[in-house]
N, C-alpha and C positions, 0 to 999 in steps of 0.2 A: 504494500500500500504506500503510495507516494504522499509524503507530508506536504501540506499547504504551507508555503514558506513564510508568510507574513502574520505575525501575532501582534496584537495591539490591546492596550487597556483603554477603555473609554470611561471617563469619569463623568457621571451624569448628575446634574442638579435639576430638581423639579420645583415648580411653583407651589404646588399643593401636594399633600400626601394622598395621592390618588391610588385607590386599591388596585386599579388595573395597570398601573405603570409597570410593575414587575412582571405581570402576566404578558403585557405587550412586548416587553423586552425579551422575555424568555421564548417568545414565538419566532424570533428572528433566527433563521437556521444557522447563521455564522456565529452566533453567541455560544461559547463553550462554557462559560461560568458567569454567574450573576450573583452579586453580593449587595445586600443593603448595608450601608456603612454609617457610622457616626462621624460627624465633622462637617467640613465645608461641602462635601459632596453627599449625595443621597444614595447613589449606586455606583459600583465599579463593575464594569462589564468586560470580560475577556473575549475577544473575537479572533478568529483565524480566517484569513482570506488569501486569495491568490496573488493580489497585487494592490498597489495604492489606489487604483481606479475602483476596485471592489471595496476597499476600505472607505473611500469617499461615499460610495453608494450606501453602505451599511450605516455610516454616521448620519447621512441625510435621512435614512429611514428612522433612526433613533430620534433625530430632531423633529420629525413629523408627528411624534407622539404628543398629543395635546398637552399633557402635564409637564413635558420636558421644557425647562427654562434655558439650559445651556449644556454644552458638552466640552470636554477637554480630552484630547487623545494623545497617548504616549505609545510610540512604537518600540517593540522589543528588538534590540540589536543582536543579543546573544542570550541563550538560556543555559544556565549552569545546572539547574535542577528542576525537574518537572515531574512530580509524582503521578500526575494524571497521565502523562506519556508512558510511564512505566506500567501503569494499570492497563492502558490500551494495548501495550505490547503483550502483557501477560494474558489478557483476554483473547487476543488474536491467536496466540500460541496454543491456548487451551482449546479454542474452538477448532483449530486445525488438526487436533489429535483425534 
């Protein structure tokens, strides 16, 4: 299985605490992780996409959610540890047996 090369974290601020915000974010196929956080941001979203054009499309999709006030995106340059990747590899290996 070929890995999609670009991983980014999108920090999302909402105007209101809308119950459907998390549900709407979770429905975006490129979203791998979704966390409600305390602090300046309301959500941290991990996305995996093929290229920056796809990232732009996903961020625009997030920004179209009615309750989203603003977003800030950080690109991952290099990953040193990713337990979810190890889990995916183990799942693939066990299903191949």
